[in-house]
Residue, then its C-alpha position, 0 to 999 in steps of 0.5 A: m548596877k551592881i548589889k555592893e554599889i545599891r548597899q552603899l546608897s543612903d535610904a533617901e538615894l535608894a528610893s530615889e533609884i527605886g523611882r527612876l529604875e522604875r520609870a526606865v522600865y515603863d519607858l522601856r515597855a513603851q518602847a517595846v509596844t511601839e517596836k523602837l526597843a533595840d534591844p530587849t534584854r534592856i527590859t529584864k535587866a531594868k526589872r532585875d535592878v528594880a529587884r535588887c534595890l527593892t531587896v536591899r530596902n527590905q533587908r533594911a527594913r527587917e534589920r531594924a525592925a529585928a533591932s527595935q524588938t531587941s532593944g524595946g522588948q528588954a527594960 
């Protein structure tokens, strides 16, 4: 998944995508253990997709926190 595609997702869709990707990493690891995984680079690619999604989620959380501090701190 491209970072542009991830940034277009809503918060709920992003959470769903993170769950789906984490499950995919788990399944790929299970396939690797049982030697049924044809392309071992898929694990790395899936892990990077999870990291991209988590990065976007954390950026949004920091932006919300910064916005609430600037608007909430001034009266």
